[in-house]
N, C-alpha and C positions, 0 to 999 in steps of 0.2 A: 311865728312872729319873730322878727329880727331883734337882736340885742347886741350891745357892746360887750365884748369879753376881754378878760384880763387873766394873765397867768401869774401866780404868786412867785416872786423871786426867791423866797425863803422856803426851802423844802422842809424845814423842821417844824413849821407851824401847823402841821396836820398829822393825823394819826398814821397815815400810810408812808410818811416821810418822802413824799414826792412833790413835784410842783403842781399845784392844784389850779384848775381853771374855774373862774367865777364870772357871773354876770357883773356888770358894773355896779348895779344896785346892791347885790349881795356882798361884793368886795367892800363897798362903802359901809354897809351894816356891820361887817366884821372888823372894820377899822384897819384893813390891810394897807400898810404904808408903802411897801415895796412890791410893786407889781408892774408887769410889762403889758402894754396894750397888744392884744392878739388880733382884733378886728371886729367887724360888724357882720354877724352871720345870722342865717335863718334858724339854725339850731345848734345845740351844744356839741353834737357829733362832729360837725364841720369845724367848730371852734377848737376842739381838742386836737383834731387832725392837724390843724394849722399850728397849734401850740407845740406839738411834737417836733416841729421844725426849729423851735427855740430851745426846748428842753425835751429830750427823748423820753423822759419818765413822766411827762405831763399826763394828768388824769382829771376827769371831771369831778366837780364837787358833788357829793351825794345829795345835797339839798337843792342847789340851783341848776345842776347839770346831771340829773339822775340817769339819763339815757347814755351818757358817756362815762359814767362812774364805774371803775373796775376794781376799786379797793385799794 
């Protein structure tokens, strides 16, 4: 299922201190105000791969992007 994905611009707002990728819905639930649009992808693995072009340390959110979460 396709989703819109965003990468958090503030790496300090997560436990791993990296730029975390979220679905649009989850980013809104978390109230993330500073995020960059990554794109519309079929899965989180593709979204995180693209987000790594923006931030090398991008990682998937454990909740909304578990298949791309590395910690």
